[in-house]
Biotite code that builds the C-alpha atoms (Angstrom):
import biotite.structure as struc

atoms = struc.array([
    struc.Atom([-35.720, 80.912, 26.943], chain_id="A", res_id=1, res_name="UNK", atom_name="CA", element="C"),
    struc.Atom([-35.581, 78.036, 24.470], chain_id="A", res_id=2, res_name="UNK", atom_name="CA", element="C"),
    struc.Atom([-35.650, 74.289, 24.985], chain_id="A", res_id=3, res_name="UNK", atom_name="CA", element="C"),
    struc.Atom([-32.028, 73.137, 25.112], chain_id="A", res_id=4, res_name="UNK", atom_name="CA", element="C"),
    struc.Atom([-31.135, 69.536, 24.265], chain_id="A", res_id=5, res_name="UNK", atom_name="CA", element="C"),
    struc.Atom([-27.777, 67.860, 24.875], chain_id="A", res_id=6, res_name="UNK", atom_name="CA", element="C"),
    struc.Atom([-27.159, 64.360, 23.529], chain_id="A", res_id=7, res_name="UNK", atom_name="CA", element="C"),
    struc.Atom([-24.339, 62.151, 24.822], chain_id="A", res_id=8, res_name="UNK", atom_name="CA", element="C"),
    struc.Atom([-23.494, 59.748, 22.012], chain_id="A", res_id=9, res_name="UNK", atom_name="CA", element="C"),
    struc.Atom([-20.722, 57.771, 20.331], chain_id="A", res_id=10, res_name="UNK", atom_name="CA", element="C"),
    struc.Atom([-22.131, 58.875, 16.978], chain_id="A", res_id=11, res_name="UNK", atom_name="CA", element="C"),
    struc.Atom([-22.789, 62.643, 16.924], chain_id="A", res_id=12, res_name="UNK", atom_name="CA", element="C"),
    struc.Atom([-22.923, 62.444, 13.125], chain_id="A", res_id=13, res_name="UNK", atom_name="CA", element="C"),
    struc.Atom([-26.322, 60.738, 13.489], chain_id="A", res_id=14, res_name="UNK", atom_name="CA", element="C"),
    struc.Atom([-27.832, 64.080, 14.494], chain_id="A", res_id=15, res_name="UNK", atom_name="CA", element="C"),
    struc.Atom([-29.905, 66.075, 13.709], chain_id="A", res_id=16, res_name="UNK", atom_name="CA", element="C"),
    struc.Atom([-31.366, 63.427, 11.396], chain_id="A", res_id=17, res_name="UNK", atom_name="CA", element="C"),
    struc.Atom([-35.161, 63.871, 11.235], chain_id="A", res_id=18, res_name="UNK", atom_name="CA", element="C"),
    struc.Atom([-34.926, 66.558, 13.924], chain_id="A", res_id=19, res_name="UNK", atom_name="CA", element="C"),
    struc.Atom([-33.544, 68.882, 11.273], chain_id="A", res_id=20, res_name="UNK", atom_name="CA", element="C"),
    struc.Atom([-36.511, 68.832, 8.894], chain_id="A", res_id=21, res_name="UNK", atom_name="CA", element="C"),
    struc.Atom([-40.059, 70.218, 8.663], chain_id="A", res_id=22, res_name="UNK", atom_name="CA", element="C"),
    struc.Atom([-41.478, 72.322, 11.515], chain_id="A", res_id=23, res_name="UNK", atom_name="CA", element="C"),
    struc.Atom([-39.100, 70.849, 14.104], chain_id="A", res_id=24, res_name="UNK", atom_name="CA", element="C"),
    struc.Atom([-36.091, 71.731, 11.958], chain_id="A", res_id=25, res_name="UNK", atom_name="CA", element="C"),
    struc.Atom([-37.380, 75.224, 11.191], chain_id="A", res_id=26, res_name="UNK", atom_name="CA", element="C"),
    struc.Atom([-37.948, 75.866, 14.899], chain_id="A", res_id=27, res_name="UNK", atom_name="CA", element="C"),
    struc.Atom([-34.299, 74.928, 15.494], chain_id="A", res_id=28, res_name="UNK", atom_name="CA", element="C"),
    struc.Atom([-32.412, 76.376, 12.531], chain_id="A", res_id=29, res_name="UNK", atom_name="CA", element="C"),
    struc.Atom([-34.447, 79.507, 11.793], chain_id="A", res_id=30, res_name="UNK", atom_name="CA", element="C"),
    struc.Atom([-36.486, 80.413, 14.870], chain_id="A", res_id=31, res_name="UNK", atom_name="CA", element="C"),
    struc.Atom([-34.111, 79.355, 17.624], chain_id="A", res_id=32, res_name="UNK", atom_name="CA", element="C"),
    struc.Atom([-36.967, 77.915, 19.686], chain_id="A", res_id=33, res_name="UNK", atom_name="CA", element="C"),
    struc.Atom([-34.789, 74.989, 20.726], chain_id="A", res_id=34, res_name="UNK", atom_name="CA", element="C"),
    struc.Atom([-31.115, 74.066, 20.551], chain_id="A", res_id=35, res_name="UNK", atom_name="CA", element="C"),
    struc.Atom([-29.278, 70.815, 19.906], chain_id="A", res_id=36, res_name="UNK", atom_name="CA", element="C"),
    struc.Atom([-25.835, 70.015, 21.288], chain_id="A", res_id=37, res_name="UNK", atom_name="CA", element="C"),
    struc.Atom([-24.090, 66.698, 20.663], chain_id="A", res_id=38, res_name="UNK", atom_name="CA", element="C"),
    struc.Atom([-21.346, 65.492, 22.998], chain_id="A", res_id=39, res_name="UNK", atom_name="CA", element="C"),
    struc.Atom([-19.026, 62.792, 21.642], chain_id="A", res_id=40, res_name="UNK", atom_name="CA", element="C"),
    struc.Atom([-18.525, 60.233, 24.400], chain_id="A", res_id=41, res_name="UNK", atom_name="CA", element="C"),
    struc.Atom([-15.317, 59.099, 22.682], chain_id="A", res_id=42, res_name="UNK", atom_name="CA", element="C"),
    struc.Atom([-13.656, 62.350, 23.738], chain_id="A", res_id=43, res_name="UNK", atom_name="CA", element="C"),
    struc.Atom([-13.794, 61.245, 27.381], chain_id="A", res_id=44, res_name="UNK", atom_name="CA", element="C"),
    struc.Atom([-12.023, 57.912, 27.166], chain_id="A", res_id=45, res_name="UNK", atom_name="CA", element="C"),
    struc.Atom([-9.738, 57.109, 30.123], chain_id="A", res_id=46, res_name="UNK", atom_name="CA", element="C"),
    struc.Atom([-7.746, 54.662, 28.024], chain_id="A", res_id=47, res_name="UNK", atom_name="CA", element="C"),
    struc.Atom([-4.727, 55.493, 25.866], chain_id="A", res_id=48, res_name="UNK", atom_name="CA", element="C"),
    struc.Atom([-6.291, 53.407, 23.102], chain_id="A", res_id=49, res_name="UNK", atom_name="CA", element="C"),
    struc.Atom([-9.505, 55.384, 23.284], chain_id="A", res_id=50, res_name="UNK", atom_name="CA", element="C"),
    struc.Atom([-11.646, 52.572, 24.649], chain_id="A", res_id=51, res_name="UNK", atom_name="CA", element="C"),
    struc.Atom([-14.922, 53.540, 26.305], chain_id="A", res_id=52, res_name="UNK", atom_name="CA", element="C"),
    struc.Atom([-16.031, 50.113, 27.439], chain_id="A", res_id=53, res_name="UNK", atom_name="CA", element="C"),
    struc.Atom([-14.937, 47.017, 29.313], chain_id="A", res_id=54, res_name="UNK", atom_name="CA", element="C"),
    struc.Atom([-16.072, 43.443, 29.889], chain_id="A", res_id=55, res_name="UNK", atom_name="CA", element="C"),
    struc.Atom([-19.162, 42.846, 32.072], chain_id="A", res_id=56, res_name="UNK", atom_name="CA", element="C"),
    struc.Atom([-18.502, 42.197, 35.747], chain_id="A", res_id=57, res_name="UNK", atom_name="CA", element="C"),
    struc.Atom([-19.453, 38.584, 36.458], chain_id="A", res_id=58, res_name="UNK", atom_name="CA", element="C"),
    struc.Atom([-18.774, 37.533, 32.881], chain_id="A", res_id=59, res_name="UNK", atom_name="CA", element="C"),
    struc.Atom([-20.979, 37.293, 29.856], chain_id="A", res_id=60, res_name="UNK", atom_name="CA", element="C"),
    struc.Atom([-20.938, 38.434, 26.231], chain_id="A", res_id=61, res_name="UNK", atom_name="CA", element="C"),
    struc.Atom([-20.369, 41.917, 24.903], chain_id="A", res_id=62, res_name="UNK", atom_name="CA", element="C"),
    struc.Atom([-19.001, 45.089, 26.428], chain_id="A", res_id=63, res_name="UNK", atom_name="CA", element="C"),
    struc.Atom([-20.341, 47.696, 28.871], chain_id="A", res_id=64, res_name="UNK", atom_name="CA", element="C"),
    struc.Atom([-19.807, 51.464, 28.703], chain_id="A", res_id=65, res_name="UNK", atom_name="CA", element="C"),
    struc.Atom([-17.730, 52.586, 31.669], chain_id="A", res_id=66, res_name="UNK", atom_name="CA", element="C"),
    struc.Atom([-19.239, 54.670, 34.465], chain_id="A", res_id=67, res_name="UNK", atom_name="CA", element="C"),
    struc.Atom([-16.296, 57.075, 34.694], chain_id="A", res_id=68, res_name="UNK", atom_name="CA", element="C"),
    struc.Atom([-16.399, 57.815, 30.958], chain_id="A", res_id=69, res_name="UNK", atom_name="CA", element="C"),
    struc.Atom([-20.134, 58.562, 30.967], chain_id="A", res_id=70, res_name="UNK", atom_name="CA", element="C"),
    struc.Atom([-19.782, 60.694, 34.116], chain_id="A", res_id=71, res_name="UNK", atom_name="CA", element="C"),
    struc.Atom([-17.057, 62.800, 32.506], chain_id="A", res_id=72, res_name="UNK", atom_name="CA", element="C"),
    struc.Atom([-19.143, 63.314, 29.374], chain_id="A", res_id=73, res_name="UNK", atom_name="CA", element="C"),
    struc.Atom([-22.121, 64.380, 31.475], chain_id="A", res_id=74, res_name="UNK", atom_name="CA", element="C"),
    struc.Atom([-20.020, 66.729, 33.590], chain_id="A", res_id=75, res_name="UNK", atom_name="CA", element="C"),
    struc.Atom([-18.946, 68.565, 30.434], chain_id="A", res_id=76, res_name="UNK", atom_name="CA", element="C"),
    struc.Atom([-22.451, 69.972, 29.896], chain_id="A", res_id=77, res_name="UNK", atom_name="CA", element="C"),
    struc.Atom([-24.515, 72.394, 31.950], chain_id="A", res_id=78, res_name="UNK", atom_name="CA", element="C"),
    struc.Atom([-27.163, 70.363, 33.806], chain_id="A", res_id=79, res_name="UNK", atom_name="CA", element="C"),
    struc.Atom([-29.470, 73.341, 34.579], chain_id="A", res_id=80, res_name="UNK", atom_name="CA", element="C"),
    struc.Atom([-32.219, 71.160, 36.081], chain_id="A", res_id=81, res_name="UNK", atom_name="CA", element="C"),
    struc.Atom([-32.724, 69.384, 32.794], chain_id="A", res_id=82, res_name="UNK", atom_name="CA", element="C"),
    struc.Atom([-34.053, 65.813, 33.105], chain_id="A", res_id=83, res_name="UNK", atom_name="CA", element="C"),
    struc.Atom([-31.498, 63.074, 32.425], chain_id="A", res_id=84, res_name="UNK", atom_name="CA", element="C"),
    struc.Atom([-32.753, 60.320, 30.115], chain_id="A", res_id=85, res_name="UNK", atom_name="CA", element="C"),
    struc.Atom([-31.014, 57.075, 29.231], chain_id="A", res_id=86, res_name="UNK", atom_name="CA", element="C"),
    struc.Atom([-32.599, 55.339, 26.260], chain_id="A", res_id=87, res_name="UNK", atom_name="CA", element="C"),
    struc.Atom([-32.862, 51.691, 27.234], chain_id="A", res_id=88, res_name="UNK", atom_name="CA", element="C"),
    struc.Atom([-35.003, 48.722, 26.176], chain_id="A", res_id=89, res_name="UNK", atom_name="CA", element="C"),
    struc.Atom([-35.551, 47.908, 29.837], chain_id="A", res_id=90, res_name="UNK", atom_name="CA", element="C"),
    struc.Atom([-36.699, 51.426, 30.702], chain_id="A", res_id=91, res_name="UNK", atom_name="CA", element="C"),
    struc.Atom([-40.116, 52.749, 31.582], chain_id="A", res_id=92, res_name="UNK", atom_name="CA", element="C"),
    struc.Atom([-42.257, 53.349, 28.498], chain_id="A", res_id=93, res_name="UNK", atom_name="CA", element="C"),
    struc.Atom([-42.192, 56.716, 26.768], chain_id="A", res_id=94, res_name="UNK", atom_name="CA", element="C"),
    struc.Atom([-45.633, 58.240, 27.322], chain_id="A", res_id=95, res_name="UNK", atom_name="CA", element="C"),
    struc.Atom([-47.283, 61.517, 26.405], chain_id="A", res_id=96, res_name="UNK", atom_name="CA", element="C"),
    struc.Atom([-47.638, 62.324, 30.100], chain_id="A", res_id=97, res_name="UNK", atom_name="CA", element="C"),
    struc.Atom([-43.872, 62.029, 30.610], chain_id="A", res_id=98, res_name="UNK", atom_name="CA", element="C"),
    struc.Atom([-43.230, 64.039, 27.448], chain_id="A", res_id=99, res_name="UNK", atom_name="CA", element="C"),
    struc.Atom([-45.555, 66.814, 28.616], chain_id="A", res_id=100, res_name="UNK", atom_name="CA", element="C"),
    struc.Atom([-43.737, 67.033, 31.946], chain_id="A", res_id=101, res_name="UNK", atom_name="CA", element="C"),
    struc.Atom([-40.278, 67.090, 30.345], chain_id="A", res_id=102, res_name="UNK", atom_name="CA", element="C"),
    struc.Atom([-41.358, 69.761, 27.845], chain_id="A", res_id=103, res_name="UNK", atom_name="CA", element="C"),
    struc.Atom([-41.852, 72.183, 30.747], chain_id="A", res_id=104, res_name="UNK", atom_name="CA", element="C"),
    struc.Atom([-38.192, 71.825, 31.793], chain_id="A", res_id=105, res_name="UNK", atom_name="CA", element="C"),
    struc.Atom([-35.368, 73.985, 30.373], chain_id="A", res_id=106, res_name="UNK", atom_name="CA", element="C"),
    struc.Atom([-34.518, 71.087, 28.073], chain_id="A", res_id=107, res_name="UNK", atom_name="CA", element="C"),
    struc.Atom([-33.223, 67.509, 28.100], chain_id="A", res_id=108, res_name="UNK", atom_name="CA", element="C"),
    struc.Atom([-29.950, 65.639, 28.464], chain_id="A", res_id=109, res_name="UNK", atom_name="CA", element="C"),
    struc.Atom([-30.163, 62.304, 26.670], chain_id="A", res_id=110, res_name="UNK", atom_name="CA", element="C"),
    struc.Atom([-27.652, 59.452, 26.908], chain_id="A", res_id=111, res_name="UNK", atom_name="CA", element="C"),
    struc.Atom([-27.462, 57.019, 23.991], chain_id="A", res_id=112, res_name="UNK", atom_name="CA", element="C"),
    struc.Atom([-26.124, 53.625, 24.978], chain_id="A", res_id=113, res_name="UNK", atom_name="CA", element="C"),
    struc.Atom([-24.330, 51.014, 22.889], chain_id="A", res_id=114, res_name="UNK", atom_name="CA", element="C"),
    struc.Atom([-23.031, 47.463, 23.301], chain_id="A", res_id=115, res_name="UNK", atom_name="CA", element="C"),
    struc.Atom([-24.581, 45.678, 26.308], chain_id="A", res_id=116, res_name="UNK", atom_name="CA", element="C"),
    struc.Atom([-25.459, 48.969, 27.982], chain_id="A", res_id=117, res_name="UNK", atom_name="CA", element="C"),
    struc.Atom([-24.055, 51.363, 30.589], chain_id="A", res_id=118, res_name="UNK", atom_name="CA", element="C"),
    struc.Atom([-22.549, 50.659, 34.006], chain_id="A", res_id=119, res_name="UNK", atom_name="CA", element="C"),
    struc.Atom([-25.510, 50.880, 36.391], chain_id="A", res_id=120, res_name="UNK", atom_name="CA", element="C"),
    struc.Atom([-23.542, 52.902, 38.928], chain_id="A", res_id=121, res_name="UNK", atom_name="CA", element="C"),
    struc.Atom([-23.420, 56.059, 36.841], chain_id="A", res_id=122, res_name="UNK", atom_name="CA", element="C"),
    struc.Atom([-27.135, 55.783, 36.054], chain_id="A", res_id=123, res_name="UNK", atom_name="CA", element="C"),
    struc.Atom([-27.907, 55.543, 39.769], chain_id="A", res_id=124, res_name="UNK", atom_name="CA", element="C"),
    struc.Atom([-25.372, 58.113, 40.959], chain_id="A", res_id=125, res_name="UNK", atom_name="CA", element="C"),
    struc.Atom([-26.382, 60.797, 38.468], chain_id="A", res_id=126, res_name="UNK", atom_name="CA", element="C"),
    struc.Atom([-30.125, 60.152, 38.504], chain_id="A", res_id=127, res_name="UNK", atom_name="CA", element="C"),
    struc.Atom([-30.766, 59.029, 34.933], chain_id="A", res_id=128, res_name="UNK", atom_name="CA", element="C"),
    struc.Atom([-34.296, 57.895, 34.095], chain_id="A", res_id=129, res_name="UNK", atom_name="CA", element="C"),
    struc.Atom([-34.289, 54.860, 31.822], chain_id="A", res_id=130, res_name="UNK", atom_name="CA", element="C"),
    struc.Atom([-36.803, 55.231, 28.978], chain_id="A", res_id=131, res_name="UNK", atom_name="CA", element="C"),
    struc.Atom([-37.913, 52.749, 26.300], chain_id="A", res_id=132, res_name="UNK", atom_name="CA", element="C"),
    struc.Atom([-39.662, 53.772, 23.089], chain_id="A", res_id=133, res_name="UNK", atom_name="CA", element="C"),
    struc.Atom([-41.161, 50.319, 22.534], chain_id="A", res_id=134, res_name="UNK", atom_name="CA", element="C"),
    struc.Atom([-40.849, 46.622, 23.212], chain_id="A", res_id=135, res_name="UNK", atom_name="CA", element="C"),
    struc.Atom([-37.939, 46.135, 20.853], chain_id="A", res_id=136, res_name="UNK", atom_name="CA", element="C"),
    struc.Atom([-34.159, 46.205, 21.102], chain_id="A", res_id=137, res_name="UNK", atom_name="CA", element="C"),
    struc.Atom([-32.172, 48.651, 18.956], chain_id="A", res_id=138, res_name="UNK", atom_name="CA", element="C"),
    struc.Atom([-28.450, 48.624, 18.153], chain_id="A", res_id=139, res_name="UNK", atom_name="CA", element="C"),
    struc.Atom([-28.033, 51.923, 19.990], chain_id="A", res_id=140, res_name="UNK", atom_name="CA", element="C"),
    struc.Atom([-29.925, 54.743, 21.613], chain_id="A", res_id=141, res_name="UNK", atom_name="CA", element="C"),
    struc.Atom([-29.676, 57.376, 18.883], chain_id="A", res_id=142, res_name="UNK", atom_name="CA", element="C"),
    struc.Atom([-32.934, 56.588, 17.058], chain_id="A", res_id=143, res_name="UNK", atom_name="CA", element="C"),
    struc.Atom([-34.797, 56.286, 20.354], chain_id="A", res_id=144, res_name="UNK", atom_name="CA", element="C"),
    struc.Atom([-33.330, 59.596, 21.522], chain_id="A", res_id=145, res_name="UNK", atom_name="CA", element="C"),
    struc.Atom([-34.649, 61.337, 18.415], chain_id="A", res_id=146, res_name="UNK", atom_name="CA", element="C"),
    struc.Atom([-38.137, 60.023, 19.167], chain_id="A", res_id=147, res_name="UNK", atom_name="CA", element="C"),
    struc.Atom([-38.083, 61.354, 22.733], chain_id="A", res_id=148, res_name="UNK", atom_name="CA", element="C"),
    struc.Atom([-36.585, 64.698, 21.697], chain_id="A", res_id=149, res_name="UNK", atom_name="CA", element="C"),
    struc.Atom([-39.067, 65.299, 18.884], chain_id="A", res_id=150, res_name="UNK", atom_name="CA", element="C"),
    struc.Atom([-41.995, 64.423, 21.139], chain_id="A", res_id=151, res_name="UNK", atom_name="CA", element="C"),
    struc.Atom([-40.847, 67.082, 23.615], chain_id="A", res_id=152, res_name="UNK", atom_name="CA", element="C"),
    struc.Atom([-39.769, 69.783, 21.181], chain_id="A", res_id=153, res_name="UNK", atom_name="CA", element="C"),
    struc.Atom([-43.079, 69.760, 19.285], chain_id="A", res_id=154, res_name="UNK", atom_name="CA", element="C"),
    struc.Atom([-44.819, 70.817, 22.519], chain_id="A", res_id=155, res_name="UNK", atom_name="CA", element="C"),
    struc.Atom([-42.612, 73.879, 22.940], chain_id="A", res_id=156, res_name="UNK", atom_name="CA", element="C"),
    struc.Atom([-44.479, 77.183, 22.354], chain_id="A", res_id=157, res_name="UNK", atom_name="CA", element="C"),
    struc.Atom([-44.339, 78.322, 18.759], chain_id="A", res_id=158, res_name="UNK", atom_name="CA", element="C"),
    struc.Atom([-42.995, 75.098, 17.243], chain_id="A", res_id=159, res_name="UNK", atom_name="CA", element="C"),
    struc.Atom([-46.275, 73.854, 15.753], chain_id="A", res_id=160, res_name="UNK", atom_name="CA", element="C"),
    struc.Atom([-48.416, 76.137, 13.639], chain_id="A", res_id=161, res_name="UNK", atom_name="CA", element="C"),
    struc.Atom([-51.742, 75.386, 15.370], chain_id="A", res_id=162, res_name="UNK", atom_name="CA", element="C"),
    struc.Atom([-51.615, 74.722, 19.092], chain_id="A", res_id=163, res_name="UNK", atom_name="CA", element="C"),
    struc.Atom([-55.281, 73.681, 19.009], chain_id="A", res_id=164, res_name="UNK", atom_name="CA", element="C"),
    struc.Atom([-54.311, 70.658, 16.906], chain_id="A", res_id=165, res_name="UNK", atom_name="CA", element="C"),
    struc.Atom([-52.683, 69.136, 19.989], chain_id="A", res_id=166, res_name="UNK", atom_name="CA", element="C"),
    struc.Atom([-55.887, 68.836, 21.996], chain_id="A", res_id=167, res_name="UNK", atom_name="CA", element="C"),
    struc.Atom([-57.359, 65.776, 20.248], chain_id="A", res_id=168, res_name="UNK", atom_name="CA", element="C"),
    struc.Atom([-54.161, 63.909, 19.465], chain_id="A", res_id=169, res_name="UNK", atom_name="CA", element="C"),
    struc.Atom([-53.557, 60.355, 20.547], chain_id="A", res_id=170, res_name="UNK", atom_name="CA", element="C"),
    struc.Atom([-52.875, 60.002, 24.285], chain_id="A", res_id=171, res_name="UNK", atom_name="CA", element="C"),
    struc.Atom([-53.779, 63.588, 25.200], chain_id="A", res_id=172, res_name="UNK", atom_name="CA", element="C"),
    struc.Atom([-56.807, 62.342, 27.134], chain_id="A", res_id=173, res_name="UNK", atom_name="CA", element="C"),
    struc.Atom([-55.938, 58.665, 27.285], chain_id="A", res_id=174, res_name="UNK", atom_name="CA", element="C"),
    struc.Atom([-57.539, 57.762, 23.941], chain_id="A", res_id=175, res_name="UNK", atom_name="CA", element="C"),
    struc.Atom([-56.144, 57.324, 20.437], chain_id="A", res_id=176, res_name="UNK", atom_name="CA", element="C"),
    struc.Atom([-56.915, 59.859, 17.715], chain_id="A", res_id=177, res_name="UNK", atom_name="CA", element="C"),
    struc.Atom([-59.820, 59.438, 15.288], chain_id="A", res_id=178, res_name="UNK", atom_name="CA", element="C"),
    struc.Atom([-59.197, 58.719, 11.566], chain_id="A", res_id=179, res_name="UNK", atom_name="CA", element="C"),
    struc.Atom([-58.513, 61.660, 9.266], chain_id="A", res_id=180, res_name="UNK", atom_name="CA", element="C"),
    struc.Atom([-59.706, 62.239, 5.674], chain_id="A", res_id=181, res_name="UNK", atom_name="CA", element="C"),
    struc.Atom([-59.271, 64.811, 2.909], chain_id="A", res_id=182, res_name="UNK", atom_name="CA", element="C"),
    struc.Atom([-59.850, 65.117, -0.840], chain_id="A", res_id=183, res_name="UNK", atom_name="CA", element="C"),
    struc.Atom([-60.571, 63.372, -3.136], chain_id="A", res_id=184, res_name="UNK", atom_name="CA", element="C"),
    struc.Atom([-64.026, 62.388, -1.879], chain_id="A", res_id=185, res_name="UNK", atom_name="CA", element="C"),
    struc.Atom([-63.606, 58.866, -3.310], chain_id="A", res_id=186, res_name="UNK", atom_name="CA", element="C"),
    struc.Atom([-60.300, 57.005, -3.419], chain_id="A", res_id=187, res_name="UNK", atom_name="CA", element="C"),
    struc.Atom([-60.054, 53.508, -4.948], chain_id="A", res_id=188, res_name="UNK", atom_name="CA", element="C"),
    struc.Atom([-63.663, 52.790, -4.078], chain_id="A", res_id=189, res_name="UNK", atom_name="CA", element="C"),
    struc.Atom([-63.444, 54.164, -0.524], chain_id="A", res_id=190, res_name="UNK", atom_name="CA", element="C"),
    struc.Atom([-65.535, 57.239, 0.355], chain_id="A", res_id=191, res_name="UNK", atom_name="CA", element="C"),
    struc.Atom([-65.118, 59.850, 3.064], chain_id="A", res_id=192, res_name="UNK", atom_name="CA", element="C"),
    struc.Atom([-67.709, 59.080, 5.785], chain_id="A", res_id=193, res_name="UNK", atom_name="CA", element="C"),
    struc.Atom([-70.838, 61.076, 4.993], chain_id="A", res_id=194, res_name="UNK", atom_name="CA", element="C"),
    struc.Atom([-71.073, 62.561, 8.479], chain_id="A", res_id=195, res_name="UNK", atom_name="CA", element="C"),
    struc.Atom([-67.825, 64.470, 7.883], chain_id="A", res_id=196, res_name="UNK", atom_name="CA", element="C"),
    struc.Atom([-69.381, 66.140, 4.837], chain_id="A", res_id=197, res_name="UNK", atom_name="CA", element="C"),
    struc.Atom([-72.682, 66.977, 6.549], chain_id="A", res_id=198, res_name="UNK", atom_name="CA", element="C"),
    struc.Atom([-71.683, 70.280, 8.103], chain_id="A", res_id=199, res_name="UNK", atom_name="CA", element="C"),
    struc.Atom([-73.341, 69.140, 11.353], chain_id="A", res_id=200, res_name="UNK", atom_name="CA", element="C"),
    struc.Atom([-70.581, 69.829, 13.854], chain_id="A", res_id=201, res_name="UNK", atom_name="CA", element="C"),
    struc.Atom([-72.351, 68.164, 16.757], chain_id="A", res_id=202, res_name="UNK", atom_name="CA", element="C"),
    struc.Atom([-72.717, 64.925, 14.785], chain_id="A", res_id=203, res_name="UNK", atom_name="CA", element="C"),
    struc.Atom([-69.110, 65.190, 13.586], chain_id="A", res_id=204, res_name="UNK", atom_name="CA", element="C"),
    struc.Atom([-67.929, 65.458, 17.205], chain_id="A", res_id=205, res_name="UNK", atom_name="CA", element="C"),
    struc.Atom([-70.004, 62.424, 18.155], chain_id="A", res_id=206, res_name="UNK", atom_name="CA", element="C"),
    struc.Atom([-68.606, 60.421, 15.241], chain_id="A", res_id=207, res_name="UNK", atom_name="CA", element="C"),
    struc.Atom([-65.026, 61.366, 16.018], chain_id="A", res_id=208, res_name="UNK", atom_name="CA", element="C"),
    struc.Atom([-65.447, 60.473, 19.674], chain_id="A", res_id=209, res_name="UNK", atom_name="CA", element="C"),
    struc.Atom([-67.003, 57.138, 18.712], chain_id="A", res_id=210, res_name="UNK", atom_name="CA", element="C"),
    struc.Atom([-64.064, 56.419, 16.415], chain_id="A", res_id=211, res_name="UNK", atom_name="CA", element="C"),
    struc.Atom([-61.608, 57.307, 19.168], chain_id="A", res_id=212, res_name="UNK", atom_name="CA", element="C"),
    struc.Atom([-63.387, 54.942, 21.517], chain_id="A", res_id=213, res_name="UNK", atom_name="CA", element="C"),
    struc.Atom([-63.525, 52.141, 18.950], chain_id="A", res_id=214, res_name="UNK", atom_name="CA", element="C"),
    struc.Atom([-59.888, 52.533, 17.872], chain_id="A", res_id=215, res_name="UNK", atom_name="CA", element="C"),
    struc.Atom([-58.618, 52.610, 21.448], chain_id="A", res_id=216, res_name="UNK", atom_name="CA", element="C"),
    struc.Atom([-60.722, 49.597, 22.424], chain_id="A", res_id=217, res_name="UNK", atom_name="CA", element="C"),
    struc.Atom([-59.439, 47.615, 19.444], chain_id="A", res_id=218, res_name="UNK", atom_name="CA", element="C"),
    struc.Atom([-55.781, 48.613, 19.315], chain_id="A", res_id=219, res_name="UNK", atom_name="CA", element="C"),
    struc.Atom([-54.941, 49.545, 22.899], chain_id="A", res_id=220, res_name="UNK", atom_name="CA", element="C"),
    struc.Atom([-57.205, 47.712, 25.339], chain_id="A", res_id=221, res_name="UNK", atom_name="CA", element="C"),
    struc.Atom([-54.716, 48.603, 28.074], chain_id="A", res_id=222, res_name="UNK", atom_name="CA", element="C"),
    struc.Atom([-55.468, 52.319, 27.566], chain_id="A", res_id=223, res_name="UNK", atom_name="CA", element="C"),
    struc.Atom([-59.186, 51.708, 27.275], chain_id="A", res_id=224, res_name="UNK", atom_name="CA", element="C"),
    struc.Atom([-59.260, 49.873, 30.580], chain_id="A", res_id=225, res_name="UNK", atom_name="CA", element="C"),
    struc.Atom([-57.614, 52.836, 32.314], chain_id="A", res_id=226, res_name="UNK", atom_name="CA", element="C"),
    struc.Atom([-60.036, 55.458, 30.963], chain_id="A", res_id=227, res_name="UNK", atom_name="CA", element="C"),
    struc.Atom([-63.631, 54.380, 31.639], chain_id="A", res_id=228, res_name="UNK", atom_name="CA", element="C"),
    struc.Atom([-64.741, 57.972, 32.278], chain_id="A", res_id=229, res_name="UNK", atom_name="CA", element="C"),
    struc.Atom([-63.413, 59.371, 28.999], chain_id="A", res_id=230, res_name="UNK", atom_name="CA", element="C"),
    struc.Atom([-65.826, 57.845, 26.520], chain_id="A", res_id=231, res_name="UNK", atom_name="CA", element="C"),
    struc.Atom([-68.358, 60.628, 25.940], chain_id="A", res_id=232, res_name="UNK", atom_name="CA", element="C"),
    struc.Atom([-68.384, 63.152, 23.069], chain_id="A", res_id=233, res_name="UNK", atom_name="CA", element="C"),
    struc.Atom([-66.954, 66.540, 23.919], chain_id="A", res_id=234, res_name="UNK", atom_name="CA", element="C"),
    struc.Atom([-69.372, 69.439, 24.177], chain_id="A", res_id=235, res_name="UNK", atom_name="CA", element="C"),
    struc.Atom([-69.215, 72.758, 22.380], chain_id="A", res_id=236, res_name="UNK", atom_name="CA", element="C"),
])
């Protein structure tokens, strides 16, 4: 069984976008390890003029996507115990832990909002989980959806060439990844750290762990504070 993704969007032409290139794209187009279905929300308008939205209850600027339209679009796809995500700036943050859990499901159903958002009633009634990809507001949910989808798909078996490369990535154990280097040995006056050229694997592990600690402490003190027990070099 593959990892099946359905996206509910007003702009299906935005997909696959970056999901169609490199290893993720190859896993989709050539290997069939995951599938991508786009559902055009416009096809489910209840209005003769094709409108999908209406004015906010209680007043205010902008428009809100109607609950009945979104429900009809969702009902057109096979749920199959796939998590329902609504990409929203007010949602819970996208984390590697959430991604890892979703990647074990049969796939995802992702709703991309527009305008002022979606009628809360359909989110509550159908059990959507609101997810934010950062502390910023986008014009719509399509770009955010691609981030969440790629994060999940890359964890599917066979998608990445080296599964071992996942073990020391950022967030896998609550710390950020260490810096990476390759040839040339010197670039614009900057050298590769000598320890990485020493051939001493124990010292290399210690250095990498120290860099992970330092980077996390500096850039994400919130993560560092939550992981006091994960600051020692890994053994053989």
